[in-house]
Structure formats: C-alpha cells, structure tokens
C-alpha positions, 0 to 999 in steps of 0.5 A: 876203698878208694880207687888206687892211683896209677902205677909208677913206671919202673926202671926195670923191664926184666926183674931178677927171679928168686932162685933155689940152688944147692950148697957149693954151686953158683947162683946167677941173677939177671936184670934189664933196665929201660936205658942202656946208661942206667946206673945199677947197684946190688945189695945183700941184706940192705948193704951194697955188694962190692965186686969180688971172687965171691960176687961177680958183677957184670953190665952189658948195655941194658943187661946187668948180672950178679953171680954168687959163687960157691953158695953156702947156707949163710947166703940164704938172705934177701938181695936187691937191685936198685936203679934210680928210685926203683928197687927190686928184692929177691931171695936166694934159697940154699938146699942141702945135697941129698944123700944116696938112695937107700935100697930099702924102704925105711920108715919115714920120720914121724909125719902124722896124717894131716886132716883135710883143711876146711875151705876158707872164704879167702886164701890166707897169705901163702909164704912168698914162693920165692917168685918174681919180686916187686919194686919198692919206693916210688917205682912201686904202685901207690895203693890206696892213693899215696904213701909208698916208702923206700925199702930201706926206710921200711926195713928200719921199721921192722925192729924185731929186737924191741919186743917179740910179740908175734907168734905167727907173722904175716908172710909175703904172698902172690895173688892173681888179678881179681882174686882174694888174699888174706894176711894173718898175724897171731899174737900170744896173750899169755903175758898181756893183760889187755888186747894188743893194738894192731895196725896195718900200713902200706908203705911207710905211713899209710894207715889202712884202717881208714881205707877199709871197705869194698876191697879191704877188710880188717878182722880180729878174733881171740881164742880163749883156749889157746889165748891167741889174738888173730888179726887178719887183713883181707884184700878182695879182688886184687888189682895190679897197683895193690902190689907193694910193701906192707907192714903190720905193727903190734903195740901193747904198753911199752912193747912193740913189734912189726913185720914187713911183707910183700904182695905181688899181683900177677896178671890173669892168664889169657884164655887160648882161642880154639881153632875149630877146624883143627879141633876136628881130627880123624883117627886114621894115619898121620898122612891121610886127612880123610882117613879114619873116623872123626874125633870131636874131643878137641871141642870138649871143654878142656879140663885140668888133668888131675895130678897124681898125689905127690904126698909121701905115704903115711908111715903107720909105724911113726904115726903110732909112735907119736899118737896118744894111746886112746887113738891106737884103735882108730889108727889101726882101723883106718890103716888096716892093722889087724894085730894091734896088740902085737904091734904095740908090744914090739913098739915098746921094745924099740930102742930110742937111742942106738949105740955106735957099732963096731961091726956095722958101718950102717945098721937097719932102720928101726922099722920098715913098712910094705904093702901086702903082696909087695917085696921088701929089701933089708940092707946093712953095711958091714965094717968088716966084710969077713964077719959071719952074718945071720938073719933072724925072724922072731928069733928063728934063723932065716934060710935062703929060699925062693921067698927069702933071697940073700945078696952080697955087694961089697960090704953091703948085705941084703935080704929080700922078702918077696910076696909079703903076707901078714905072716911076715909082719914080725921082728927081724934081726941081723947078727954080725959076730957078737953084735946084732941090730933089730928092726920091725916089718909092718905089712899093710893090708890092702883096703877092704872094699864093699862089693855089694851095697846096702839097699833102701828099705820100707818096713812096718812097726814090729817087723824083723829087719835085716840090712845086708852088705858084702865086702872083698875079704872074709871076716873083715872088720866093718863098722855100722852107723845110724845117722852118722853115730856108730852103733854098738851091740845092744838089745835093739841091734845085733850084728852077724858075719858069714865070710864076706857077708855082714848083717845088721839085724833089728829084731822088732822095728819101731818108728825110732829106727827110721833113719840113714844107715851106713857101713864103713870099711877101710876101703869105703862105705855104703849108705841106705835109708830105712823108713818104718811105718805104722800098720793101718788103723780103722775107727769103728766108733768116732767121737760125738759132740756133747752139751752138758749142764753145769755140775753134771757128768760128761763122757767122750768115747771112741772105738778103734780096730786095734786093741793094742793101740794106745793114745792120748787125749788133748783139750784145745791142743793141750795134753790131758792128764788123768785126775779126780776131775778127769778120768781116762780109761782104755779097755780093749778097743774102747777109749773113754774120757769122763769129766765128773762135774762139768764146769766152764773150764771144761768147755772146749775142743777135745781130740784123741790121737792114737799112738804112732798114727797121724790120724786124730778124732775130735769132738766139742764139749759144751756146758750150759748154765742159767744166767745170773746178775751178781750185785754183791759188791753194791749191797752196802751202797743204796745209790751210785753217786757220780760227779757231773762231767765225769765218766761213769763205768759201772761193771756188773758181773754176769754168769751164764752159759752160753753168754746171755742176752743183756738189756739195760733200761732207764724207765721204759726206754732201752739203752742201746750199745751204738756208741752214744754218750750213754751206752751199754757194753757186753762182755763174756763175764760182765756187762757195763753201763757207760756214761761218757760225760755225766749230766744232771738229767742222768740221775734216776732208776736203771734196770738190767735184764739178762736172758739165755736158753737156760733162764732169765734174771733182772736187777735195778740200780739208782744213779745220782749225779752231783755237780759244782754250784753255779757262779755267784752274782758279781761282787759289789765294792762298797768302800775304797782306801789307799791299798784296800777295799771292802766288798760283798756278794750274794750266794749262787742260785744253784748249789749243785745238790751239795751244801756250799762250804765257802767262797774263794776271792780273786783280784786282778789289775784291770789291764791284766789277764792274770787273776790272783787268789786272795784267801787260801782258807775258804771264806765262810761269810759273804764279805771280804776286805782285800789288802796290799793293792797298789795305789792308783791302779784300777782293780777288779774282783770276783768270787768262786763258790765251793761245795764238796764236789768242787769249785764253781765257775767265777762270777762276773768281775766287779766294777773297776775301782782305783785305790787312792789316798791324799798326798803328804803335807808340803815341806820346807815352807819359808817366807821369801819376802815381805812388803808393806802389803804382801808376803811372798812364800816358797815351799817344797813339794810333798815327800809322798805324792801317791798315784793320784798325783798332785793337782795343786796347792791351796794357801791360807792365812790367819790374822794374829788373834783370830781363828779364821783361816782365809783362803788366799787363792781361789784356784789351785796353784801348781807352783811352789811359791806364792805372794799373798797381796792386799795385806794390812801394813803393820799386822801379823799373820800366820800362813799354811799350805795344803796339797790337793789331789782327787783324793782330797786335801793333805795335812797342812804345813804351817809357819811356826811364827807370825809374819810382820807385814812391813818391808825390810831394806837389804844392802847390795852385795856382789858375790863374784865367782872365784874364777873372775877374781883373777884375769879371765882369759879367752881365745879369739873367736870363742863366746864369753858368758859371765853370770854374776849373782848379787843380793839387795832389796828392794831390787838393786840397780845394775851398771856395767862399764869398760875402762871407765866407758859405757859398754858397746851394746852392739857387741856386748849384751847385758841381762839383769834379774833380781838376783844376778846379771849376765855379760854375754859376747857371742864372738870375742875379739882382741879389742874386747880385752880390758877392765870391766866394772860392775856396780850394784846400787840400792837407794844410796848404797852401792857395791862394786867389782872389777873383772879383768878380761884378756882375749888371746891368739897365736903369736907371729914368727920371729923377726930375723933368724941368723946363722952366727957360726959353723964349726965341726958338726955344730951350727950356732943360731940367733933370732929376734922376738916376734913382732906380735906376741898374740896378746900373751907372753911368749913361752918358747920356740921350736927349731927345725932343720932341713937338708938342702937336697931334700928340703924335708923339715925335722924338729930339732928342739922344742919349747926352747926359751932363749933367742939363740941356740947351738945345733949339734950332731949334723951330718958331715958333707950336708948343707942345712937350712933352719927355721924357728917358730914362736909359741905362746899359751895358744900354741905355735905360730902359723909360720916359721922364719927361715935362715937366708943362708945355709950352713955347710958341714965341712969334712976336713980335720975330723978324727974319731976317738972310740971310747974304751970299755972294760970287759964284763965277766959273765961267768956264774956259778949254777943256781936254780931260779925255780925249784922242783915242786912236790907232785902227785901223779895219776897212774897211767898218765904222763907226768913232768917235773920242771925247774929252771937254772942259770949259770955260765958256762952252761951247766951239765944237767943230771937227773936222779931218783932216790939218789940214783942217776937216771940214764938211758931208761926208755920210761924217762925223757929229759929236756933242757931248753933256755935254762928250763929243765924238764923230766917226763915220766911216761905212764908212771906206776906206783913204783915210780914214786919217790925222791927226784932231784936235779943237779946242775954242774959247771967248772965254777961249782954246782947246785941241786934241787929235789922234790917228792912225787907220789903216784896214785891209782885212779879210782 
C-alpha cells in the first residue's frame, strides 16, 4: 500500500457528536469553525434544514448550534453540517421510554446463552458507535493517494432500490491508530449461478483492489452449506489519514447493489507519567506525612479493573422453550436442573396466548426464576379491588405463614416466598372470583463445586485403579471424561457415589487406560493424569546368530521370565506371519521361530518384541550356498559376435551365498575391474564383461571363474569381433561426355570378416563440400556411369564398400573431370556482298554454346563441281562476318561455317545455293527518317545529331549543302559510312536554321533529300502597352506585337495587374491571343498598373511591358442590385436510406442493429420487437445521430431473438424497416 497523502485541513475545530435521546425530548448539536465569518448549513438525510419550531438554528461567532425539539422515532436519521468543502455527518438515536419496574422478577424474553466467540485475527468492523463523525469531500484525508468525493455524490451511488444482494452490509467503524479493523459484506448465492463480483472503493472512484498490500488486504470465501459469499476488507495498522468514506459495490449480471460506510481513526491515548515521589504512600493518617507504613502499590503496574459482567442472567425457562428436544439434558446439567421431567410437563401446559381478563388489570408472567435460598415476589393488579383473591401452589391453597407473606397495595396483590427451596419449584395460580391466572416458578440450584480434586496416578498393568473426588453437595450429578471424551458405564469402567464422594473404578488396568481423566460438575471440573506401565520382564535365554546351508532347517529360540507374556517376531523390521514355511510357537516361557527350508529370502535380521514392553531381542540368520555359473541362455550360440566400435556388455547370472569371488581371463591374462576399455564388473546376482569399444584384437576365448567358502565353478566363452570393410581404392574416370562419364574401381583390401554386398557411388562439384549419392540400390559390379551432370562444372566421384556390418569409409576422390560438348551449328548464314574477287559472309552465333564456350569460327568454301573444302581462315575468327578474298572471277562457290571450342567442331551450316563471283551495282537510295520529313525544330543551345541511312553499291559518295552553299566545317560536323551519314552540331544557334540538302551518288546515279531545320528561342516583350479606357470597375488595354518573335510564331499573351500601394503583381489572363483586352472586377478606390508578356512555343518572354500610366477606379455612381433567389423547400417524407439486416448474435455478447433514415422535419424514431414498442427497458439502448439509428441489445439470450423493426415518423408521413435476429448459444 503506498503512503497516504497528507490529510486536508478541516473547516471545523469542533465536530458534532452523535446523541441518543428519549422520545419527546430535545437534541442539541454544537459545531465550531476555524473562522468567525464561516457560512454553515445543516442537512437532514441530504436535504437542507430550514429554521422552524421543530429545528432551531443558532450562530454565535465560531459556534453553530442545531436543536431538534420534540424528538420522535422518525427523527432517527443521519444529519450533517457543511462549511465550505468540509462536511461532517452524525446520527441521532431515539430510544423509547422505559416502563415502571415490576416488583417481581419475571422471566426475560427468550435469550439463549451465547457461545463464546472465537478470537479473530482482526476485529470485524463494529457498527459505528455513534461516535464522532468525520468529514467528507476535500476536507477528508485522501487515503491511498487520491480520489475523495463529496458525500452527496457517494449517497447517489448507494442505490439500494436497484437490486438487494447484501445479506449483511459492512458497517461504519472506529479504530485506534496502529490497530487493525475488518469490514465484512455477505451476499446470499441462492439465486446466483456464478460468484458475484465485489469491489471496494474509497471516496467516489478510487478502486482499492490496486492498493492491496502491506496495509490493505481483500479476502473472499464461500460457505457451501449456507451458500453465502463473504467478502472482507482488512485495514492493517491504521493511520489517521485512512479515515473517510468507503463504498462496497456488488454486481452480478444486471443486478447491482452498493453500500456506503465510514471509517473513523482516533489517536491512541497518551501514557500517563508516574510521579515516583507521589507513589510512595504511608498507611497513616491524612495529615501526617511520616505516619504509618510505606505503601509501594503506587509503583505496581496499573491494571484495568475487571468490570463486572453486565450481561443479563440466562433464563432457563425461555432457553428450554426455544431449544431442541435433544438439547434438554445438556441444558439441565449445565444450569443445575434436577426435575427435568416435571419441568417439561409444566412447559407443555403453558398457554401461548393469554386472553384478556376482566378481573385482572395485569396478570402473572408465564414464568419466574429464582436462585435457591433467595426470595421471589408475585404481583397481580386487580381491576376490582373488592374481589376475593386466593393463591394456590400445585392446586393447593397457600395460607399466610413466615415463608409465604401476602401484601395489599391499592389494587396490587403480592405474594412473597422467602428462602426458596427445590420444593418451591412448582406451578402457582391466583384466583380472583371466577377468573384465574397461572405461572411457573423455577428454582435454580447453586453450582456444584469440587472440594477435593483428582490426583495424578502411576499404575501397573492388571491392577485395580480408583480415581476419587469430593463435591460440595450430597448425591450431586457429575460426569467423567477421558481425553475429553465422556465415559459411560461399561465392563472396563464403573462409577460409585457415596454422599459427596465419587469414584471412577477400573477393575483391571491396561496400557490403553493411560491418559487424562476429568470430572465435571455444574460449578467446575478437576483433571488428573494416569499412567499405566508394564511389569518388569527378564530374559533368561537370548537369541543367537545362525548360519544355515540352503534347504536346511533354521531355528531361532528365546526364553522369558513371564510365561503369560506373548510377543511378535519381525524380519528386517517387517512383522512375520506364521505359515507352512515359517512356524512360530510359544510354550510356557519359550518362544521359537522355525524356518523349514532355508532360502536366500530368509536371510536377514530377526527380532522378537514382547507384548507391552519396549525391549527387543535380535539375531542374524544367514544362508550359505556353493557358487554356480548359469549359461543356459547362451547354449544355442556357439560364439558371441559383436560389431567393432560397439559396446559389448555380457551379463552372466551367478548364484552362491555368500557372494563368490569372480575372475575373468583371456588366455592367461586376468581382466581387471579398474575401469579400462575392457573390464569385469561384479554384482550380487550376476557378473558382466564390458568392452567399451570393441576392436579386432578383442576376438578370442574368455574364461570365467567363481569361488566362495562353499565351493568353486568355471566356464568358457568365445567372442568374435566383426567390422566394416576398408575403403576401396580411388576410382578412375575412363570417359567423359556432355553430362555423363564412365568410371571403374578395385575392391577393398579388407572386407571386415564379412562378404562385400555391393558398392555405393557419390559425386560432388569440385568447389563444393556436399556429396550426392547416385545409386540407391547397391552396385554389384565395379563399373558405373554417372549421368545428369552440369556441363562445364568440374566433378569428383568416390566409392563406398558395403558388407553385412555396414558401410566402409569413402575412398579417396577421383581426379577432377569436366563434362563438355561442342556447340550447335551457327545460324542465319547469308551472303553480305560480292565483288569480282571476294565474297562477304555474315551469320548469327549458335543457339547453344555450352559450358565450354566458343573459341571462334572456321570458314570453308568449295568450288562448284569439286568435293574439296578449302579452309579460308588459318586462325579462328571470333566475329560473325568474314570476307573470302582471292577468288577467281566468274566462278561459283559453296561456303560453310563451323563453331569451334575445346570439345571440338560443331556441325557446319552451309549455303544452299552457289555464289557467283561477280560484283553487282545497287543504285543509291536515301531512307529519310519520318521526323525529318517535316520541319525539324530545336531550341537555341541544344545539340543537333541527325543520322540518315542510305544504300548503294559500290560505296556511294555523300555531299551536304545548306541553302545551296557548302557547310561550315567549324560549326557543323559530318561523318559518313557505307550505309549512313551523320550531321552533328554541338551547340545550336539561330543562324543554323535553314534548308539542308543531302546528295548520295553511285557513278552517275544519285539521290537527293532536303531537311528543314528551325532553331527557336523565347520572344521579346510587346512594344507598347496602353490604357485605352477606364469605366466603373473595368479597364481596356491595348498593345503592339513584340519586336523579336524568337524565330517562332507568337502563341499568346499573359496580362498581370498590380496595386499601386503594394506593387505586388497578380496574373489576370493567360494564353490570350488578341492584342487588346478588358480587365474587369477591379476594386473601387484602388489605382492599378498593368504589364503584358509575350509567349511562343519556348515559353513566356523574359520581361513584360508595363503601362506608363495608372488606372484609378472611381467610387461615384455605383448601385448594388442584389439578385433575387426563390426559396427552396427542404421538407421531405421520412425514407430509410440503409435498411436493417438480418443478424445472428452470440448469447452473452452485446448485439447492435443499425439503419439510416432521411427526412425533414427530423422524424421521430420508434423501435419495436415482434410489433411491440420497446420502451424503458434497461436491456436496450437506442441511439440516433445524424440520421444513423442504432439499437444495442445488452448480453442477449435466446429469448431475445425475433422480428425487430424501426419506424420513422414526421408530419409528412412515415417509413418502416425490419429484420430478424437469431441468438445462438456459444458452444
């Protein structure tokens, strides 16, 4: 629990106290404030009190008084006084006036004796004594950091009308600083299916569950018998600022209950200081300091005087009337009733309802009670004092005597019985004329006291024991108890009474009779401890240790001094039961145990314990047997086979008692048990030979020898170690293809003493470390052909040998090899040109080159009519075109091309037809690009690069001119090839504009093309801008064309305006095509300047031309004529724009239905279920916001399913939508 904040200052220095007054009297409350001018108001049950005859309110300085006159029972409520933010609550208790005291001592109303309450660890919260009340609101101390609320707000939370769940509410309480207090709330769970939820708050909202810890504990419990939940809040070591208002809230589903209670923390009383001088007193006279003897009692520790019990005496008469029949005897013994039977008979005769009497104004009480030896007075009040009155006892008239005294006082008639005895315990009757009334007198005997206490006793088994006590009365009834359990008459116990003496007699004591014995009377009890011991026992013959061979008889025998004393035999602490194998006998003083045929299971420590004595006799019984080695489980196996590297553990059963000495040997060498790789281990029932990691050298003959004091045995075993074969030799790759190879290998040198079953082959890439298995079935032969390898990647292969034991280590990898293949043939072989002595060829690379790459091409040709292919290039060419020179003119040849790599030559590609060695003339032709067939426009400063292809053979001659003149080589660059020409200008200028002519010529044949180039830039501003006319808010402008159009047509103008005051320019019109315009909607009273920009395809001019004069917009002669608008009718009939949708909800989870409606005036929304209007049902919440209507159903059940509808109504009409909702229970 965090440290509480400091307590807020209170406006009151003196607070009103709770009062208890009688009906009809006045109650006065006084409060004092810290300030004289403080405003104070009084409240009754949260409502302000106005001054009246009933309530008198006074204020004098800092003192404020409230007087409640003529108090009645209805005034018993909670009052409060408020000053500023401080509020103090207090109570008014109203008690009824007590009637006149009766002379007699009538029996009290039935009040059964309350049992003593068990001590509790923390006191439960006592109801607020009506004590000093505490302040609410901010004036109260903020417990657990913050969150105190005003009492009015807390009172609103205490809504007991919602649902009553509390069986017992927590009550206000008072606690001293440093002490503990507990508040308890109880809730009955008879109608609740699950546990309710309880929360504890301080103030309005501070949840104390998060503050539980050192100073605050929250507990809960459930009584399954009464079905009541108990919730407790315990405050430990309370502090002053823990005081304030608290609240307990209980919720269960839709039920809710809360209770407000207060906690007042008072300061601990100060410890008074002792004046040591004043503590010394003398027993002499008052005026003499030195007189008398010294009295040191003042220095003794002061003790609180024990207050006399103020509890009312228990009325046995009423106690019997309200008790169950099975409790009568217990009540009679406890309260000293001797004639219980007569008392019960009189109890039946009592009338439950008394009829009104005409003779008696007041009749006798139903019963009276008096102590033995005391006196009792019966009083009746007569309606007519002249009526003759007679008293009767058990039907016999009572005459005046010293014991019975009759008195008359007005209409009262009294009978006094002195020195009551048990004979006066009877039914009494008074008769007035023909009427009579009856009562019962119960005489209560004084408690029976024990005058002589029980004494502790030490007895021996078998002796007679008498426990004696003496009481204060003769023949009194007493009860005997042993260890708190009441004793009744039985053969083991007898009771005897002589006058005041009482005995408990045990004829023959036993060990079981030891214990605590008590005797109880109505006035006390006495307790004594009796201890019963055994008689001394001597051992005349003790048990002796025995060693017996297996199968022979074993006898254990002892002798005691007492023949009547029995005993029990134990083996290793376990009780032995006699049977065919073990026999137990007891003859006179001799006790004997006989084991017929000794086995190993009979070996152990035997003990004999005499009955009733703490002594014991013990001996050891041990069996011996010759050792034997059991190899039956190995008879069918001539030898033991173990795989090399595995662990061998050979267990051999051994019998023999005591445990024999075991020796393992291989040849002449003994195997030690020192923990080496090969070792022997010995156990009680077997021996083991352990070989941790078997090796080839472990094979051979082994011998085992066992020996003990009863004999010797030996046996031989043969062990064979098998292993995997050695690794084969490295494989050899004999042939390589594009994605395959062929390999072979030799068998391993050592087969592991097991035939080779086959081989496993693996391969991997040389640069990788991951091997891949190639065969899943063992390869029986020593050759293999791996496939599906990647061409051009280096590979390695290895081999494993396999026998019945397993797989060998891998062989060393083979030498690396690379699967390679030639490329495919070249493609698209064509003749690119022919001269009188040469042929030009071109082709495309092969479609598949492969991992071996492409080293080059080999070109061959063959003259028509021959079969000899002549290699044209002595060295490979890596280009895809080639010219064969030195050919005879007029001949025809065939040509072919091969691709070559490290794997060899590819298949050739050949020309299908022969080529004639003779040059062909191709006329020139210019292929002008499409964008150059119209004017080609570039901006000043950009580069110009034109490539124009052409054709013609032999190589054409190219000529460029501009406007009929040769080009300037300083500013224009020309580059020509066999098939195209390039015109390049690095930075264009306006002078580069013009008509360029290209001429391509072969011999006397030529072709021409003209290219128009235009170099453009931004235009200049307009020449002059004038203000032609100004009227109203309009200005007419006019301007002339710009002097420089930038070598491009003017596409428009941009007009801007500027206020003369700010000279900030704003664009008014863009892309305007004319040279005059009207500027409208200018501001009256402002003076404007205007400027105009020219625009062509390159953009706006850099500068604009400004008007020399300004235009002033005059203010006179203006009249605003607002336009007329017709009113629009917004009224609309309700219409749902979004309908309800069928819904499936889950039981226990909130569900919502939504729709939207439109209408004017705003429609009224009505929700219905099964055509019944939903109104003021707490399970439903309805919302409407901006036309969206929502119905929320809180935690629906299957009964909430049905047809839901929503209706919207206004003055123009109505509309309705509906849907179905089904509620399913979650599985």
